[in-house]
PyMOL commands that place a pseudoatom at each C-alpha (Angstrom):
pseudoatom trace, name=CA, resn=MET, resi=1, chain=A, elem=C, hetatm=0, pos=[-9.745, 14.930, 65.783]
pseudoatom trace, name=CA, resn=ASP, resi=2, chain=A, elem=C, hetatm=0, pos=[-7.411, 16.648, 63.280]
pseudoatom trace, name=CA, resn=GLN, resi=3, chain=A, elem=C, hetatm=0, pos=[-8.553, 19.817, 61.568]
pseudoatom trace, name=CA, resn=PHE, resi=4, chain=A, elem=C, hetatm=0, pos=[-8.881, 18.144, 58.179]
pseudoatom trace, name=CA, resn=GLU, resi=5, chain=A, elem=C, hetatm=0, pos=[-10.958, 15.195, 59.383]
pseudoatom trace, name=CA, resn=ILE, resi=6, chain=A, elem=C, hetatm=0, pos=[-14.192, 17.117, 60.020]
pseudoatom trace, name=CA, resn=PRO, resi=7, chain=A, elem=C, hetatm=0, pos=[-14.532, 18.472, 56.447]
pseudoatom trace, name=CA, resn=LEU, resi=8, chain=A, elem=C, hetatm=0, pos=[-13.456, 15.088, 55.110]
pseudoatom trace, name=CA, resn=TYR, resi=9, chain=A, elem=C, hetatm=0, pos=[-16.218, 13.239, 56.964]
pseudoatom trace, name=CA, resn=MET, resi=10, chain=A, elem=C, hetatm=0, pos=[-18.763, 15.933, 56.126]
pseudoatom trace, name=CA, resn=GLY, resi=11, chain=A, elem=C, hetatm=0, pos=[-17.745, 15.646, 52.486]
pseudoatom trace, name=CA, resn=ILE, resi=12, chain=A, elem=C, hetatm=0, pos=[-18.352, 11.899, 52.529]
pseudoatom trace, name=CA, resn=ALA, resi=13, chain=A, elem=C, hetatm=0, pos=[-21.732, 12.385, 54.212]
pseudoatom trace, name=CA, resn=SER, resi=14, chain=A, elem=C, hetatm=0, pos=[-22.822, 15.115, 51.819]
pseudoatom trace, name=CA, resn=LEU, resi=15, chain=A, elem=C, hetatm=0, pos=[-21.702, 13.078, 48.807]
pseudoatom trace, name=CA, resn=LEU, resi=16, chain=A, elem=C, hetatm=0, pos=[-23.605, 9.996, 49.905]
pseudoatom trace, name=CA, resn=LEU, resi=17, chain=A, elem=C, hetatm=0, pos=[-26.715, 11.566, 51.382]
pseudoatom trace, name=CA, resn=PHE, resi=18, chain=A, elem=C, hetatm=0, pos=[-27.722, 15.001, 50.198]
pseudoatom trace, name=CA, resn=ASP, resi=19, chain=A, elem=C, hetatm=0, pos=[-25.025, 16.623, 48.097]
pseudoatom trace, name=CA, resn=GLY, resi=20, chain=A, elem=C, hetatm=0, pos=[-27.091, 18.149, 45.314]
pseudoatom trace, name=CA, resn=GLU, resi=21, chain=A, elem=C, hetatm=0, pos=[-30.105, 19.111, 47.405]
pseudoatom trace, name=CA, resn=ALA, resi=22, chain=A, elem=C, hetatm=0, pos=[-28.005, 20.615, 50.181]
pseudoatom trace, name=CA, resn=SER, resi=23, chain=A, elem=C, hetatm=0, pos=[-25.983, 22.677, 47.710]
pseudoatom trace, name=CA, resn=ARG, resi=24, chain=A, elem=C, hetatm=0, pos=[-29.141, 24.106, 46.145]
pseudoatom trace, name=CA, resn=SER, resi=25, chain=A, elem=C, hetatm=0, pos=[-30.753, 24.770, 49.525]
pseudoatom trace, name=CA, resn=LEU, resi=26, chain=A, elem=C, hetatm=0, pos=[-27.725, 26.662, 50.794]
pseudoatom trace, name=CA, resn=THR, resi=27, chain=A, elem=C, hetatm=0, pos=[-27.480, 29.014, 47.843]
pseudoatom trace, name=CA, resn=ASP, resi=28, chain=A, elem=C, hetatm=0, pos=[-30.956, 29.406, 46.361]
pseudoatom trace, name=CA, resn=LYS, resi=29, chain=A, elem=C, hetatm=0, pos=[-33.016, 30.006, 49.500]
pseudoatom trace, name=CA, resn=ALA, resi=30, chain=A, elem=C, hetatm=0, pos=[-30.710, 32.489, 51.252]
pseudoatom trace, name=CA, resn=PRO, resi=31, chain=A, elem=C, hetatm=0, pos=[-27.994, 33.830, 48.943]
pseudoatom trace, name=CA, resn=VAL, resi=32, chain=A, elem=C, hetatm=0, pos=[-25.321, 35.807, 50.779]
pseudoatom trace, name=CA, resn=PHE, resi=33, chain=A, elem=C, hetatm=0, pos=[-23.566, 37.404, 47.824]
pseudoatom trace, name=CA, resn=GLY, resi=34, chain=A, elem=C, hetatm=0, pos=[-26.671, 38.195, 45.795]
pseudoatom trace, name=CA, resn=SER, resi=35, chain=A, elem=C, hetatm=0, pos=[-25.831, 36.330, 42.618]
pseudoatom trace, name=CA, resn=ALA, resi=36, chain=A, elem=C, hetatm=0, pos=[-23.614, 33.582, 41.284]
pseudoatom trace, name=CA, resn=SER, resi=37, chain=A, elem=C, hetatm=0, pos=[-21.338, 36.067, 39.510]
pseudoatom trace, name=CA, resn=ASN, resi=38, chain=A, elem=C, hetatm=0, pos=[-20.914, 38.142, 42.673]
pseudoatom trace, name=CA, resn=ALA, resi=39, chain=A, elem=C, hetatm=0, pos=[-20.117, 35.025, 44.677]
pseudoatom trace, name=CA, resn=ASP, resi=40, chain=A, elem=C, hetatm=0, pos=[-17.544, 33.999, 42.081]
pseudoatom trace, name=CA, resn=SER, resi=41, chain=A, elem=C, hetatm=0, pos=[-15.815, 37.392, 42.286]
pseudoatom trace, name=CA, resn=TRP, resi=42, chain=A, elem=C, hetatm=0, pos=[-15.900, 37.457, 46.074]
pseudoatom trace, name=CA, resn=SER, resi=43, chain=A, elem=C, hetatm=0, pos=[-14.413, 33.984, 46.317]
pseudoatom trace, name=CA, resn=ASP, resi=44, chain=A, elem=C, hetatm=0, pos=[-11.374, 35.230, 44.393]
pseudoatom trace, name=CA, resn=MET, resi=45, chain=A, elem=C, hetatm=0, pos=[-11.007, 38.440, 46.400]
pseudoatom trace, name=CA, resn=LEU, resi=46, chain=A, elem=C, hetatm=0, pos=[-11.407, 36.780, 49.785]
pseudoatom trace, name=CA, resn=GLY, resi=47, chain=A, elem=C, hetatm=0, pos=[-8.974, 34.048, 48.817]
pseudoatom trace, name=CA, resn=LEU, resi=48, chain=A, elem=C, hetatm=0, pos=[-6.367, 36.590, 47.740]
pseudoatom trace, name=CA, resn=SER, resi=49, chain=A, elem=C, hetatm=0, pos=[-6.786, 38.458, 51.034]
pseudoatom trace, name=CA, resn=LEU, resi=50, chain=A, elem=C, hetatm=0, pos=[-5.255, 35.474, 52.807]
pseudoatom trace, name=CA, resn=ILE, resi=51, chain=A, elem=C, hetatm=0, pos=[-1.917, 35.990, 51.034]
pseudoatom trace, name=CA, resn=PRO, resi=52, chain=A, elem=C, hetatm=0, pos=[-0.961, 39.209, 52.917]
pseudoatom trace, name=CA, resn=LEU, resi=53, chain=A, elem=C, hetatm=0, pos=[-1.947, 37.460, 56.147]
pseudoatom trace, name=CA, resn=LEU, resi=54, chain=A, elem=C, hetatm=0, pos=[0.354, 34.550, 55.296]
pseudoatom trace, name=CA, resn=ILE, resi=55, chain=A, elem=C, hetatm=0, pos=[3.258, 36.869, 54.505]
pseudoatom trace, name=CA, resn=TYR, resi=56, chain=A, elem=C, hetatm=0, pos=[2.717, 38.834, 57.713]
pseudoatom trace, name=CA, resn=SER, resi=57, chain=A, elem=C, hetatm=0, pos=[2.443, 35.697, 59.845]
pseudoatom trace, name=CA, resn=SER, resi=58, chain=A, elem=C, hetatm=0, pos=[5.658, 34.433, 58.220]
pseudoatom trace, name=CA, resn=THR, resi=59, chain=A, elem=C, hetatm=0, pos=[7.504, 37.569, 59.356]
pseudoatom trace, name=CA, resn=VAL, resi=60, chain=A, elem=C, hetatm=0, pos=[6.501, 37.154, 63.014]
pseudoatom trace, name=CA, resn=THR, resi=61, chain=A, elem=C, hetatm=0, pos=[6.906, 33.393, 63.364]
pseudoatom trace, name=CA, resn=ASN, resi=62, chain=A, elem=C, hetatm=0, pos=[10.016, 31.959, 64.985]
pseudoatom trace, name=CA, resn=THR, resi=63, chain=A, elem=C, hetatm=0, pos=[12.490, 30.382, 62.593]
pseudoatom trace, name=CA, resn=PRO, resi=64, chain=A, elem=C, hetatm=0, pos=[15.544, 28.334, 63.600]
pseudoatom trace, name=CA, resn=THR, resi=65, chain=A, elem=C, hetatm=0, pos=[18.949, 29.982, 63.336]
pseudoatom trace, name=CA, resn=VAL, resi=66, chain=A, elem=C, hetatm=0, pos=[21.045, 28.361, 60.622]
pseudoatom trace, name=CA, resn=GLY, resi=67, chain=A, elem=C, hetatm=0, pos=[24.720, 29.342, 60.735]
pseudoatom trace, name=CA, resn=GLU, resi=68, chain=A, elem=C, hetatm=0, pos=[25.217, 33.027, 59.970]
pseudoatom trace, name=CA, resn=GLN, resi=69, chain=A, elem=C, hetatm=0, pos=[22.090, 33.306, 57.882]
pseudoatom trace, name=CA, resn=THR, resi=70, chain=A, elem=C, hetatm=0, pos=[20.267, 36.599, 58.381]
pseudoatom trace, name=CA, resn=ASN, resi=71, chain=A, elem=C, hetatm=0, pos=[16.748, 36.779, 59.737]
pseudoatom trace, name=CA, resn=LEU, resi=72, chain=A, elem=C, hetatm=0, pos=[15.573, 38.138, 56.380]
pseudoatom trace, name=CA, resn=GLY, resi=73, chain=A, elem=C, hetatm=0, pos=[17.120, 35.145, 54.651]
pseudoatom trace, name=CA, resn=GLN, resi=74, chain=A, elem=C, hetatm=0, pos=[15.346, 32.746, 56.982]
pseudoatom trace, name=CA, resn=LYS, resi=75, chain=A, elem=C, hetatm=0, pos=[11.993, 34.467, 56.457]
pseudoatom trace, name=CA, resn=SER, resi=76, chain=A, elem=C, hetatm=0, pos=[12.491, 34.465, 52.692]
pseudoatom trace, name=CA, resn=LYS, resi=77, chain=A, elem=C, hetatm=0, pos=[13.169, 30.723, 52.720]
pseudoatom trace, name=CA, resn=LEU, resi=78, chain=A, elem=C, hetatm=0, pos=[10.069, 30.199, 54.864]
pseudoatom trace, name=CA, resn=VAL, resi=79, chain=A, elem=C, hetatm=0, pos=[7.862, 32.092, 52.396]
pseudoatom trace, name=CA, resn=GLY, resi=80, chain=A, elem=C, hetatm=0, pos=[9.470, 30.156, 49.556]
pseudoatom trace, name=CA, resn=PHE, resi=81, chain=A, elem=C, hetatm=0, pos=[8.698, 26.825, 51.189]
pseudoatom trace, name=CA, resn=GLU, resi=82, chain=A, elem=C, hetatm=0, pos=[5.133, 27.911, 51.935]
pseudoatom trace, name=CA, resn=SER, resi=83, chain=A, elem=C, hetatm=0, pos=[4.771, 28.739, 48.239]
pseudoatom trace, name=CA, resn=LEU, resi=84, chain=A, elem=C, hetatm=0, pos=[6.033, 25.249, 47.435]
pseudoatom trace, name=CA, resn=ILE, resi=85, chain=A, elem=C, hetatm=0, pos=[3.362, 23.784, 49.734]
pseudoatom trace, name=CA, resn=LEU, resi=86, chain=A, elem=C, hetatm=0, pos=[0.681, 25.694, 47.842]
pseudoatom trace, name=CA, resn=LEU, resi=87, chain=A, elem=C, hetatm=0, pos=[2.113, 24.543, 44.516]
pseudoatom trace, name=CA, resn=THR, resi=88, chain=A, elem=C, hetatm=0, pos=[2.032, 20.930, 45.730]
pseudoatom trace, name=CA, resn=ASP, resi=89, chain=A, elem=C, hetatm=0, pos=[-1.590, 21.390, 46.753]
pseudoatom trace, name=CA, resn=PHE, resi=90, chain=A, elem=C, hetatm=0, pos=[-2.488, 22.901, 43.369]
pseudoatom trace, name=CA, resn=VAL, resi=91, chain=A, elem=C, hetatm=0, pos=[-0.825, 20.117, 41.369]
pseudoatom trace, name=CA, resn=PHE, resi=92, chain=A, elem=C, hetatm=0, pos=[-2.461, 17.391, 43.466]
pseudoatom trace, name=CA, resn=VAL, resi=93, chain=A, elem=C, hetatm=0, pos=[-5.934, 18.928, 43.232]
pseudoatom trace, name=CA, resn=GLU, resi=94, chain=A, elem=C, hetatm=0, pos=[-5.630, 19.441, 39.473]
pseudoatom trace, name=CA, resn=ALA, resi=95, chain=A, elem=C, hetatm=0, pos=[-4.623, 15.803, 39.079]
pseudoatom trace, name=CA, resn=VAL, resi=96, chain=A, elem=C, hetatm=0, pos=[-7.665, 14.652, 41.040]
pseudoatom trace, name=CA, resn=LYS, resi=97, chain=A, elem=C, hetatm=0, pos=[-9.933, 16.976, 39.029]
pseudoatom trace, name=CA, resn=ASN, resi=98, chain=A, elem=C, hetatm=0, pos=[-8.713, 15.457, 35.774]
pseudoatom trace, name=CA, resn=ILE, resi=99, chain=A, elem=C, hetatm=0, pos=[-9.325, 11.959, 37.108]
pseudoatom trace, name=CA, resn=ALA, resi=100, chain=A, elem=C, hetatm=0, pos=[-12.735, 12.631, 38.680]
pseudoatom trace, name=CA, resn=GLN, resi=101, chain=A, elem=C, hetatm=0, pos=[-14.149, 14.617, 35.742]
pseudoatom trace, name=CA, resn=ARG, resi=102, chain=A, elem=C, hetatm=0, pos=[-17.172, 15.767, 37.752]
pseudoatom trace, name=CA, resn=SER, resi=103, chain=A, elem=C, hetatm=0, pos=[-19.387, 18.398, 36.114]
pseudoatom trace, name=CA, resn=ARG, resi=104, chain=A, elem=C, hetatm=0, pos=[-19.773, 21.719, 37.876]
pseudoatom trace, name=CA, resn=PRO, resi=105, chain=A, elem=C, hetatm=0, pos=[-23.299, 22.712, 38.966]
pseudoatom trace, name=CA, resn=ASP, resi=106, chain=A, elem=C, hetatm=0, pos=[-23.349, 25.354, 36.197]
pseudoatom trace, name=CA, resn=TYR, resi=107, chain=A, elem=C, hetatm=0, pos=[-22.034, 22.778, 33.688]
pseudoatom trace, name=CA, resn=SER, resi=108, chain=A, elem=C, hetatm=0, pos=[-19.210, 25.126, 32.626]
pseudoatom trace, name=CA, resn=ASP, resi=109, chain=A, elem=C, hetatm=0, pos=[-16.660, 22.288, 32.676]
pseudoatom trace, name=CA, resn=ARG, resi=110, chain=A, elem=C, hetatm=0, pos=[-15.861, 18.962, 34.329]
pseudoatom trace, name=CA, resn=LYS, resi=111, chain=A, elem=C, hetatm=0, pos=[-13.495, 20.175, 37.064]
pseudoatom trace, name=CA, resn=SER, resi=112, chain=A, elem=C, hetatm=0, pos=[-15.856, 20.406, 39.999]
pseudoatom trace, name=CA, resn=PHE, resi=113, chain=A, elem=C, hetatm=0, pos=[-14.271, 17.804, 42.304]
pseudoatom trace, name=CA, resn=PRO, resi=114, chain=A, elem=C, hetatm=0, pos=[-12.488, 18.800, 44.477]
pseudoatom trace, name=CA, resn=SER, resi=115, chain=A, elem=C, hetatm=0, pos=[-12.662, 22.564, 44.943]
pseudoatom trace, name=CA, resn=GLY, resi=116, chain=A, elem=C, hetatm=0, pos=[-9.307, 24.187, 44.224]
pseudoatom trace, name=CA, resn=HIS, resi=117, chain=A, elem=C, hetatm=0, pos=[-10.319, 27.456, 45.899]
pseudoatom trace, name=CA, resn=SER, resi=118, chain=A, elem=C, hetatm=0, pos=[-11.314, 25.598, 49.066]
pseudoatom trace, name=CA, resn=SER, resi=119, chain=A, elem=C, hetatm=0, pos=[-8.114, 23.571, 49.043]
pseudoatom trace, name=CA, resn=ILE, resi=120, chain=A, elem=C, hetatm=0, pos=[-5.755, 26.511, 48.559]
pseudoatom trace, name=CA, resn=THR, resi=121, chain=A, elem=C, hetatm=0, pos=[-7.497, 28.736, 51.111]
pseudoatom trace, name=CA, resn=ALA, resi=122, chain=A, elem=C, hetatm=0, pos=[-7.583, 25.914, 53.648]
pseudoatom trace, name=CA, resn=GLY, resi=123, chain=A, elem=C, hetatm=0, pos=[-3.848, 25.449, 53.133]
pseudoatom trace, name=CA, resn=LEU, resi=124, chain=A, elem=C, hetatm=0, pos=[-3.261, 29.170, 53.560]
pseudoatom trace, name=CA, resn=SER, resi=125, chain=A, elem=C, hetatm=0, pos=[-5.315, 29.286, 56.761]
pseudoatom trace, name=CA, resn=VAL, resi=126, chain=A, elem=C, hetatm=0, pos=[-3.474, 26.269, 58.209]
pseudoatom trace, name=CA, resn=MET, resi=127, chain=A, elem=C, hetatm=0, pos=[-0.060, 27.826, 57.551]
pseudoatom trace, name=CA, resn=ILE, resi=128, chain=A, elem=C, hetatm=0, pos=[-1.187, 31.157, 59.003]
pseudoatom trace, name=CA, resn=PHE, resi=129, chain=A, elem=C, hetatm=0, pos=[-2.507, 29.325, 62.063]
pseudoatom trace, name=CA, resn=ASN, resi=130, chain=A, elem=C, hetatm=0, pos=[0.755, 27.401, 62.500]
pseudoatom trace, name=CA, resn=ASN, resi=131, chain=A, elem=C, hetatm=0, pos=[2.883, 30.508, 62.012]
pseudoatom trace, name=CA, resn=ILE, resi=132, chain=A, elem=C, hetatm=0, pos=[1.037, 32.288, 64.792]
pseudoatom trace, name=CA, resn=GLU, resi=133, chain=A, elem=C, hetatm=0, pos=[1.313, 29.193, 67.002]
pseudoatom trace, name=CA, resn=ASN, resi=134, chain=A, elem=C, hetatm=0, pos=[5.101, 29.442, 66.588]
pseudoatom trace, name=CA, resn=SER, resi=135, chain=A, elem=C, hetatm=0, pos=[5.244, 33.157, 67.321]
pseudoatom trace, name=CA, resn=ARG, resi=136, chain=A, elem=C, hetatm=0, pos=[5.185, 35.428, 70.345]
pseudoatom trace, name=CA, resn=TYR, resi=137, chain=A, elem=C, hetatm=0, pos=[1.490, 36.034, 69.641]
pseudoatom trace, name=CA, resn=LYS, resi=138, chain=A, elem=C, hetatm=0, pos=[0.500, 32.463, 70.493]
pseudoatom trace, name=CA, resn=ALA, resi=139, chain=A, elem=C, hetatm=0, pos=[-2.442, 32.346, 72.921]
pseudoatom trace, name=CA, resn=THR, resi=140, chain=A, elem=C, hetatm=0, pos=[-2.811, 36.152, 72.782]
pseudoatom trace, name=CA, resn=THR, resi=141, chain=A, elem=C, hetatm=0, pos=[-5.962, 37.977, 71.698]
pseudoatom trace, name=CA, resn=TYR, resi=142, chain=A, elem=C, hetatm=0, pos=[-4.117, 39.482, 68.735]
pseudoatom trace, name=CA, resn=GLY, resi=143, chain=A, elem=C, hetatm=0, pos=[-2.871, 36.103, 67.589]
pseudoatom trace, name=CA, resn=GLN, resi=144, chain=A, elem=C, hetatm=0, pos=[-6.287, 34.507, 67.971]
pseudoatom trace, name=CA, resn=ILE, resi=145, chain=A, elem=C, hetatm=0, pos=[-7.864, 37.284, 65.893]
pseudoatom trace, name=CA, resn=ILE, resi=146, chain=A, elem=C, hetatm=0, pos=[-5.415, 36.560, 63.057]
pseudoatom trace, name=CA, resn=GLN, resi=147, chain=A, elem=C, hetatm=0, pos=[-5.993, 32.802, 63.282]
pseudoatom trace, name=CA, resn=ASN, resi=148, chain=A, elem=C, hetatm=0, pos=[-9.778, 33.097, 63.449]
pseudoatom trace, name=CA, resn=THR, resi=149, chain=A, elem=C, hetatm=0, pos=[-9.802, 35.582, 60.569]
pseudoatom trace, name=CA, resn=ALA, resi=150, chain=A, elem=C, hetatm=0, pos=[-7.891, 33.107, 58.403]
pseudoatom trace, name=CA, resn=VAL, resi=151, chain=A, elem=C, hetatm=0, pos=[-10.258, 30.271, 59.280]
pseudoatom trace, name=CA, resn=VAL, resi=152, chain=A, elem=C, hetatm=0, pos=[-13.387, 32.374, 58.640]
pseudoatom trace, name=CA, resn=LEU, resi=153, chain=A, elem=C, hetatm=0, pos=[-12.043, 33.637, 55.304]
pseudoatom trace, name=CA, resn=ALA, resi=154, chain=A, elem=C, hetatm=0, pos=[-11.300, 30.088, 54.146]
pseudoatom trace, name=CA, resn=GLY, resi=155, chain=A, elem=C, hetatm=0, pos=[-14.778, 28.949, 55.138]
pseudoatom trace, name=CA, resn=THR, resi=156, chain=A, elem=C, hetatm=0, pos=[-16.396, 31.932, 53.434]
pseudoatom trace, name=CA, resn=VAL, resi=157, chain=A, elem=C, hetatm=0, pos=[-14.532, 31.216, 50.209]
pseudoatom trace, name=CA, resn=ALA, resi=158, chain=A, elem=C, hetatm=0, pos=[-15.772, 27.623, 50.310]
pseudoatom trace, name=CA, resn=TYR, resi=159, chain=A, elem=C, hetatm=0, pos=[-19.367, 28.803, 50.745]
pseudoatom trace, name=CA, resn=ALA, resi=160, chain=A, elem=C, hetatm=0, pos=[-18.989, 31.377, 47.967]
pseudoatom trace, name=CA, resn=ARG, resi=161, chain=A, elem=C, hetatm=0, pos=[-17.882, 28.650, 45.550]
pseudoatom trace, name=CA, resn=ILE, resi=162, chain=A, elem=C, hetatm=0, pos=[-21.165, 26.828, 46.214]
pseudoatom trace, name=CA, resn=GLU, resi=163, chain=A, elem=C, hetatm=0, pos=[-23.237, 29.980, 45.780]
pseudoatom trace, name=CA, resn=ALA, resi=164, chain=A, elem=C, hetatm=0, pos=[-21.332, 30.728, 42.573]
pseudoatom trace, name=CA, resn=LYS, resi=165, chain=A, elem=C, hetatm=0, pos=[-22.563, 27.328, 41.338]
pseudoatom trace, name=CA, resn=LYS, resi=166, chain=A, elem=C, hetatm=0, pos=[-18.998, 26.271, 40.690]
pseudoatom trace, name=CA, resn=HIS, resi=167, chain=A, elem=C, hetatm=0, pos=[-18.997, 23.427, 43.225]
pseudoatom trace, name=CA, resn=HIS, resi=168, chain=A, elem=C, hetatm=0, pos=[-21.191, 20.968, 45.048]
pseudoatom trace, name=CA, resn=LEU, resi=169, chain=A, elem=C, hetatm=0, pos=[-21.111, 20.768, 48.828]
pseudoatom trace, name=CA, resn=SER, resi=170, chain=A, elem=C, hetatm=0, pos=[-18.892, 17.685, 48.838]
pseudoatom trace, name=CA, resn=ASP, resi=171, chain=A, elem=C, hetatm=0, pos=[-16.416, 19.394, 46.480]
pseudoatom trace, name=CA, resn=VAL, resi=172, chain=A, elem=C, hetatm=0, pos=[-15.636, 22.127, 48.981]
pseudoatom trace, name=CA, resn=PHE, resi=173, chain=A, elem=C, hetatm=0, pos=[-15.517, 19.766, 51.972]
pseudoatom trace, name=CA, resn=PHE, resi=174, chain=A, elem=C, hetatm=0, pos=[-13.093, 17.406, 50.258]
pseudoatom trace, name=CA, resn=GLY, resi=175, chain=A, elem=C, hetatm=0, pos=[-11.096, 20.328, 48.880]
pseudoatom trace, name=CA, resn=HIS, resi=176, chain=A, elem=C, hetatm=0, pos=[-10.808, 21.862, 52.331]
pseudoatom trace, name=CA, resn=ALA, resi=177, chain=A, elem=C, hetatm=0, pos=[-9.705, 18.547, 53.836]
pseudoatom trace, name=CA, resn=ILE, resi=178, chain=A, elem=C, hetatm=0, pos=[-7.065, 17.997, 51.133]
pseudoatom trace, name=CA, resn=GLY, resi=179, chain=A, elem=C, hetatm=0, pos=[-5.634, 21.507, 51.452]
pseudoatom trace, name=CA, resn=ALA, resi=180, chain=A, elem=C, hetatm=0, pos=[-5.559, 21.430, 55.240]
pseudoatom trace, name=CA, resn=TYR, resi=181, chain=A, elem=C, hetatm=0, pos=[-3.914, 18.003, 55.327]
pseudoatom trace, name=CA, resn=ILE, resi=182, chain=A, elem=C, hetatm=0, pos=[-1.215, 18.775, 52.754]
pseudoatom trace, name=CA, resn=ALA, resi=183, chain=A, elem=C, hetatm=0, pos=[-0.325, 22.098, 54.376]
pseudoatom trace, name=CA, resn=ASP, resi=184, chain=A, elem=C, hetatm=0, pos=[-0.311, 20.725, 57.916]
pseudoatom trace, name=CA, resn=PHE, resi=185, chain=A, elem=C, hetatm=0, pos=[1.673, 17.610, 56.987]
pseudoatom trace, name=CA, resn=LEU, resi=186, chain=A, elem=C, hetatm=0, pos=[4.373, 19.429, 55.013]
pseudoatom trace, name=CA, resn=TYR, resi=187, chain=A, elem=C, hetatm=0, pos=[4.572, 22.384, 57.407]
pseudoatom trace, name=CA, resn=LYS, resi=188, chain=A, elem=C, hetatm=0, pos=[5.001, 20.288, 60.525]
pseudoatom trace, name=CA, resn=GLY, resi=189, chain=A, elem=C, hetatm=0, pos=[7.133, 17.722, 58.738]
pseudoatom trace, name=CA, resn=PHE, resi=190, chain=A, elem=C, hetatm=0, pos=[9.694, 20.148, 57.379]
pseudoatom trace, name=CA, resn=LEU, resi=191, chain=A, elem=C, hetatm=0, pos=[9.356, 23.493, 59.155]
pseudoatom trace, name=CA, resn=GLN, resi=192, chain=A, elem=C, hetatm=0, pos=[9.026, 22.370, 62.756]
pseudoatom trace, name=CA, resn=LEU, resi=193, chain=A, elem=C, hetatm=0, pos=[11.831, 19.804, 62.835]
pseudoatom trace, name=CA, resn=LYS, resi=194, chain=A, elem=C, hetatm=0, pos=[14.219, 19.973, 65.756]
pseudoatom trace, name=CA, resn=PRO, resi=195, chain=A, elem=C, hetatm=0, pos=[16.853, 17.518, 64.648]
pseudoatom trace, name=CA, resn=ASN, resi=196, chain=A, elem=C, hetatm=0, pos=[19.212, 15.889, 67.058]
pseudoatom trace, name=CA, resn=VAL, resi=197, chain=A, elem=C, hetatm=0, pos=[21.974, 13.994, 65.313]
pseudoatom trace, name=CA, resn=THR, resi=198, chain=A, elem=C, hetatm=0, pos=[24.093, 11.555, 67.288]
pseudoatom trace, name=CA, resn=THR, resi=199, chain=A, elem=C, hetatm=0, pos=[26.878, 9.319, 66.044]
pseudoatom trace, name=CA, resn=SER, resi=200, chain=A, elem=C, hetatm=0, pos=[28.734, 6.414, 67.554]
pseudoatom trace, name=CA, resn=PHE, resi=201, chain=A, elem=C, hetatm=0, pos=[31.612, 4.253, 66.412]
pseudoatom trace, name=CA, resn=TYR, resi=202, chain=A, elem=C, hetatm=0, pos=[33.145, 1.291, 68.137]
pseudoatom trace, name=CA, resn=VAL, resi=203, chain=A, elem=C, hetatm=0, pos=[35.295, -1.712, 67.310]
pseudoatom trace, name=CA, resn=ASN, resi=204, chain=A, elem=C, hetatm=0, pos=[35.545, -5.120, 68.921]
pseudoatom trace, name=CA, resn=GLN, resi=205, chain=A, elem=C, hetatm=0, pos=[36.879, -8.473, 67.813]
pseudoatom trace, name=CA, resn=HIS, resi=206, chain=A, elem=C, hetatm=0, pos=[33.633, -9.406, 66.107]
pseudoatom trace, name=CA, resn=GLU, resi=207, chain=A, elem=C, hetatm=0, pos=[32.481, -6.263, 64.375]
pseudoatom trace, name=CA, resn=GLN, resi=208, chain=A, elem=C, hetatm=0, pos=[33.058, -2.680, 63.447]
pseudoatom trace, name=CA, resn=LEU, resi=209, chain=A, elem=C, hetatm=0, pos=[30.023, -0.483, 63.692]
pseudoatom trace, name=CA, resn=PHE, resi=210, chain=A, elem=C, hetatm=0, pos=[29.276, 3.061, 62.681]
pseudoatom trace, name=CA, resn=GLN, resi=211, chain=A, elem=C, hetatm=0, pos=[25.838, 4.312, 63.600]
pseudoatom trace, name=CA, resn=MET, resi=212, chain=A, elem=C, hetatm=0, pos=[24.060, 7.597, 63.048]
pseudoatom trace, name=CA, resn=ASN, resi=213, chain=A, elem=C, hetatm=0, pos=[20.707, 8.425, 64.607]
pseudoatom trace, name=CA, resn=TYR, resi=214, chain=A, elem=C, hetatm=0, pos=[18.561, 11.310, 63.426]
pseudoatom trace, name=CA, resn=HIS, resi=215, chain=A, elem=C, hetatm=0, pos=[15.853, 12.178, 65.915]
pseudoatom trace, name=CA, resn=PHE, resi=216, chain=A, elem=C, hetatm=0, pos=[12.998, 14.643, 65.627]
for i in range(1, 216): cmd.bond("trace and resi %d" % i, "trace and resi %d" % (i + 1))
show_as sticks, trace
zoom trace
């Protein structure tokens, strides 16, 4: 099961079965951050803490050598593309918010579904995870600490958004699934390609054929 499927299915279940009640039970009976305003502030701070982790993981991950391009140039392009992934996530989530028009639990506006914080932090954690998987720290204790820290931070941000009364339970599950899927799809689709280009050309009495195959 892919990493985005679990929050997606949980989001569907929470939306259909117990979204409102579960959200209130999670935050009202045992608040972690003390108050909705504290939870709101912590969700921002914890989300921002993932950015240095992403930059660090981008400096240690393996990048393909392209011509005479310097290592710094390759890392800079990697960070630039990761920023583009986050921008894609943001634009998509904002579009869905404007279509869904779901009221937040605190009724501050109608941009509850899906959670942008959950989506962005899930995307950050996925890229950090993949960077470490492509580095010399893969399967090491140090690498696993970085990966687990990213995952825990993303999950904590999602919970904080519920306690801040900015999102329902399904909002954060769907947001997490969207962010994880977009980041994983674009990262693996464009940053882990190992192209193998082959060409062939032959002529006979019936046809002339030029063929190019691009394999991943």
